[in-house]
C-alpha positions in Angstrom: -72.8 27.5 -73.6 -71.8 27.3 -77.3 -69.8 24.3 -78.4 -66.6 25.1 -80.3 -65.4 23.3 -83.4 -62.3 21.2 -83.6 -60.0 19.9 -80.9 -59.4 22.0 -77.8 -58.3 21.0 -74.3 -57.8 17.4 -75.4 -56.3 16.5 -72.0 -57.5 17.0 -68.5 -60.7 15.0 -68.9 -62.5 14.5 -65.6 -64.0 11.1 -66.7 -63.7 8.6 -69.5 -67.4 7.9 -69.9 -70.9 9.0 -68.9 -73.4 6.2 -69.2 -73.1 4.8 -72.7 -71.2 7.8 -73.9 -67.4 7.4 -74.3 -65.8 10.8 -73.9 -63.2 11.7 -76.6 -62.2 15.3 -75.9 -63.4 18.5 -74.5 -64.8 20.9 -77.1 -65.4 24.0 -75.0 -66.3 25.5 -71.6 -68.8 28.1 -70.5 -69.8 29.8 -67.2 -71.8 26.8 -66.0 -71.1 23.9 -68.3 -68.4 22.0 -70.2 -69.1 20.4 -73.6 -67.3 17.2 -74.6 -67.2 15.2 -77.9 -68.3 11.7 -77.2 -69.3 8.5 -78.9 -72.6 6.9 -78.2 -71.5 3.3 -78.2 -74.9 1.7 -78.8 -75.5 3.7 -82.0 -71.9 4.3 -83.0 -72.4 8.0 -83.5 -70.7 11.1 -82.3 -72.6 13.4 -79.9 -71.9 16.5 -77.8 -72.3 15.9 -74.1 -73.0 19.1 -72.1 -72.0 18.6 -68.5 -73.0 20.9 -65.6 -70.0 21.9 -63.5 -70.3 20.1 -60.1 -68.8 23.1 -58.2 -71.9 25.1 -59.1 -74.3 22.7 -57.4 -73.9 24.2 -54.0 -76.2 27.1 -54.6 -78.8 27.2 -51.8 -82.0 27.0 -53.9 -80.7 24.8 -56.7 -81.3 27.4 -59.4 -78.4 26.4 -61.6 -79.4 22.8 -61.7 -83.0 23.7 -62.3 -82.0 25.9 -65.2 -79.8 23.1 -66.6 -82.7 20.7 -66.4 -85.0 23.3 -68.0 -82.7 23.6 -70.9 -83.0 19.8 -71.5 -86.8 19.9 -71.1 -87.1 22.8 -73.5 -84.8 21.5 -76.2 -86.0 17.9 -75.9 -89.5 19.0 -76.7 -88.4 20.4 -80.1 -87.9 18.4 -83.2 -86.9 20.7 -86.0 -84.1 20.7 -88.6 -83.0 24.1 -87.4 -82.6 23.3 -83.7 -80.0 21.2 -82.0 -81.6 17.9 -81.1 -81.4 16.6 -77.6 -81.1 12.9 -77.4 -81.2 12.3 -73.6 -80.5 13.7 -70.2 -78.8 11.7 -67.4 -76.9 11.8 -64.2 -74.0 9.6 -63.0 -72.3 9.9 -59.7 -73.6 13.4 -59.1 -72.6 14.5 -62.6 -75.6 15.9 -64.6 -75.3 15.9 -68.4 -77.3 16.4 -71.6 -76.4 14.3 -74.7 -77.3 16.2 -77.8 -76.6 16.5 -81.5 -73.0 17.2 -82.4 -72.8 20.1 -84.8 -69.5 20.0 -86.7 -68.8 23.5 -87.9 -68.8 27.0 -86.3 -71.1 29.5 -84.7 -72.3 32.7 -86.4 -69.9 34.8 -84.4 -66.9 32.9 -85.7 -68.4 32.9 -89.2 -68.6 36.8 -89.2 -65.1 37.1 -87.7 -63.5 34.8 -90.3 -65.5 35.6 -93.5 -66.9 39.1 -92.7 -70.5 40.2 -93.1 -72.4 38.2 -95.8 -74.2 39.5 -98.8 -78.0 39.8 -98.7 -78.7 36.4 -100.2 -76.5 34.4 -97.9 -77.6 36.5 -94.9 -81.3 36.0 -95.7 -80.6 32.2 -96.0 -79.3 32.3 -92.5 -82.1 34.5 -91.2 -84.8 32.2 -92.6 -83.4 29.2 -90.8 -83.1 31.0 -87.5 -86.7 32.4 -87.8 -88.0 28.9 -88.7 -86.4 27.5 -85.5 -87.9 30.3 -83.4 -91.3 29.7 -84.9 -91.1 26.0 -83.9 -90.0 27.0 -80.4 -92.7 29.6 -80.0 -95.4 27.2 -81.2 -94.2 24.7 -78.6 -94.6 27.3 -75.9 -90.9 28.0 -75.5 -89.2 31.5 -75.3 -85.4 31.1 -75.9 -84.4 34.4 -74.2 -80.7 34.2 -75.3 -80.5 34.5 -79.1 -77.1 35.8 -80.1 -74.5 34.9 -82.8 -72.8 32.5 -80.4 -76.0 30.4 -80.0 -76.4 30.0 -83.8 -74.4 27.0 -85.0 -73.6 26.4 -88.7 -72.8 23.1 -90.2 -70.3 22.5 -93.0 -73.3 21.8 -95.3 -74.7 25.2 -94.7 -77.5 24.2 -92.3 -78.2 26.6 -89.4 -79.2 25.3 -86.0 -80.3 27.2 -82.9 -78.6 26.0 -79.6 -78.3 27.0 -76.0 -81.8 26.8 -74.5 -80.3 27.3 -71.0 -82.3 30.5 -70.4 -85.4 29.3 -72.1 -88.8 29.6 -70.4 -91.7 27.2 -70.9 -95.1 28.8 -71.1 -98.5 27.2 -71.6 -99.4 26.9 -75.3 -103.1 27.0 -74.5 -102.5 30.4 -73.0 -101.1 31.6 -76.3 -97.6 32.3 -75.0 -98.6 34.3 -71.9 -95.7 36.4 -70.6 -93.3 35.0 -68.1 -91.0 36.7 -65.7 -87.7 37.3 -67.5 -85.0 38.4 -65.1 -81.8 40.0 -66.5 -79.8 36.8 -67.3 -78.4 36.5 -70.8 -76.1 38.5 -73.0 -76.9 42.2 -72.4 -76.1 43.5 -75.9 -78.7 41.2 -77.5 -81.4 41.3 -74.8 -84.6 43.2 -75.3 -85.3 46.4 -73.3 -88.1 44.6 -71.3 -85.8 41.7 -70.5 -83.0 44.1 -69.3 -85.6 45.8 -67.1 -86.7 42.5 -65.6 -90.3 43.0 -67.0 -92.5 40.2 -68.2 -91.5 38.9 -71.6 -93.0 36.8 -74.3 -91.9 35.5 -77.7 -91.3 39.1 -79.0 -88.2 39.3 -76.9 -86.7 36.6 -79.1 -87.7 38.6 -82.2 -85.8 41.6 -80.8 -82.7 39.5 -80.2 -83.0 38.0 -83.7 -83.0 41.5 -85.1 -79.9 42.5 -83.1 -78.2 39.3 -84.2 -79.0 40.0 -87.9 -77.8 43.6 -87.5 -74.6 42.3 -86.1 -74.3 39.7 -88.9 -74.7 42.3 -91.7 -72.8 45.2 -90.2 -70.0 43.2 -88.4 -70.8 44.5 -85.0 -73.8 44.9 -82.6 -76.0 48.0 -82.9 -75.1 48.9 -79.3 -71.7 48.9 -77.6 -71.3 48.2 -73.9 -70.1 51.4 -72.2 -69.2 51.3 -68.5 -69.7 55.0 -68.2 -73.4 54.6 -68.9 -73.8 53.2 -65.4 -76.4 50.6 -66.4 -77.0 48.3 -69.4 -80.5 49.8 -69.8 -79.1 53.2 -70.7 -77.6 51.7 -73.9 -81.2 51.9 -75.4 -81.4 55.7 -74.9 -80.0 56.4 -78.4 -81.2 54.8 -81.6 -78.7 52.6 -83.4 -77.1 53.8 -86.6 -79.4 52.8 -89.5 -78.2 49.6 -91.0 -78.6 51.1 -94.5 -75.9 53.7 -93.5 -73.5 50.9 -92.6 -74.3 48.6 -95.6 -75.5 50.7 -98.5 -75.4 47.6 -100.7 -78.3 46.0 -98.8 -81.9 46.2 -100.0 -83.7 48.9 -98.0 -86.5 46.4 -97.4 -84.1 44.1 -95.6 -82.9 46.9 -93.4 -86.4 47.8 -92.5 -87.3 44.3 -91.6 -84.3 44.1 -89.2 -85.1 47.5 -87.6 -88.7 46.4 -87.2 -87.5 43.3 -85.2 -85.4 45.7 -83.1 -88.2 48.1 -82.2 -87.8 49.3 -78.5 -91.5 48.9 -77.9 -92.5 45.2 -78.1 -95.9 46.2 -79.6 -94.0 47.8 -82.6 -92.2 44.6 -83.5 -93.6 41.7 -85.5 -96.7 40.2 -83.8 -95.1 36.8 -84.0 -92.3 34.8 -85.6 -94.6 33.7 -88.3 -95.0 37.2 -89.6 -91.3 37.8 -89.5 -90.6 34.6 -91.4 -93.2 35.6 -94.0 -91.3 38.8 -94.7 -88.0 37.1 -94.8 -89.3 34.6 -97.4 -90.8 37.5 -99.4 -87.4 39.2 -99.4 -85.7 36.0 -100.6 -88.2 35.7 -103.4 -87.9 39.4 -104.3 -84.1 39.1 -104.6 -84.6 36.1 -106.9 -87.0 38.1 -109.1 -85.0 41.3 -108.9 -87.9 43.3 -107.6 -86.9 43.9 -104.0 -87.1 47.7 -104.5 -90.7 47.5 -105.5 -92.0 45.9 -102.2 -95.1 47.6 -100.7 -94.4 49.1 -97.2 -97.9 50.5 -96.6 -98.4 48.2 -93.6 -94.9 48.6 -92.2 -96.3 50.0 -88.9 -99.3 47.7 -88.7 -97.5 45.2 -86.5 -98.1 42.4 -89.0 -95.8 42.8 -92.0 -93.0 45.1 -93.0 -93.2 44.3 -96.6 -96.9 44.6 -97.0 -97.6 40.9 -97.6 -97.4 40.9 -101.4 -94.9 41.1 -104.2 -95.7 43.4 -107.2 -98.6 42.1 -109.2 -96.7 42.2 -112.5 -95.9 38.5 -112.4 -98.2 36.2 -114.3 -99.2 32.7 -113.5 -96.5 31.1 -115.6 -93.8 33.2 -113.9 -95.2 32.2 -110.5 -94.8 28.5 -111.4 -91.3 29.1 -112.8 -90.2 31.0 -109.7 -91.6 28.2 -107.5 -89.3 25.8 -109.2 -86.4 28.2 -109.1 -87.0 28.7 -105.4 -86.3 25.1 -104.7 -83.1 25.2 -106.8 -82.0 28.5 -105.3 -82.3 27.1 -101.8 -79.9 24.3 -102.7 -77.5 26.8 -104.3 -77.5 29.0 -101.3 -76.8 26.0 -99.0 -73.9 25.1 -101.3 -72.5 28.6 -101.2 -72.8 28.8 -97.4 -71.2 25.3 -97.2 -68.3 26.6 -99.3 -67.9 29.6 -97.0 -67.9 27.5 -93.9 -64.9 25.3 -95.1 
């Protein structure tokens, strides 16, 4: 469920309060939940309260409630600036709810629809924050399993936050993110081939979904389009997507290669982990600042570790490295300001 910005469905509230949360208005509704804007009276702050629809609690094995509780457990275990923070979970008179951070802004899908595909700098700024959130989740033993534009929330200040851990799976960190049975729940156009097939999945399924989300962000539409004539969702992967470079000739080739590496059909051909993906994203950001993105080394593109080769051209001297470090901090602030302006 993705919360929607601004007032919607201000009437027809089923309750005035849940625990210490005074309900103000409904923000949005999904297949299994409703999200309300509320005020936490003890701390005088606005929060988003996600409520599980009571008419769905009659399923025989309690799967829906378990999934709802799993979302709370998964998200509550994370404390990262790029994830939506869960404050508490509760139940009142048979109503199960999650109180979480209220993100005032819009999701990535709405951003693309209103502003169009971003340029490379703004897009990489968004990519970096999503990848950082996934790294934190994966290190905590969490596989999100439903990364898509609607689950990426963007604040008015330009901060990006990953939400909707409703399909997340908890795995044992000491087992180094061992695969867990996936099932086929989620948004088909953004799911990895192994998740569509119902195979075991690990953190690389999130990397795939991140790649598809980034492809959508830069091109304006997903790489695959649902076609009922195909007979099954799995058949959408029979054909390779149109190269992103063909759809956005203005983008650096290195950026397109990073995204296509994330989207590799075979999980072993993707990034080995989100750390490696984040490393390449940061290198691309630095290369754009230095104006040397075309000179990146792609020798290890198929090694499973890095698409950009792990190093920028060696022509920069120590003084330039120091200067670019300072400029990197300033540029991050500028990009946040640009994104904040775009989100107005």
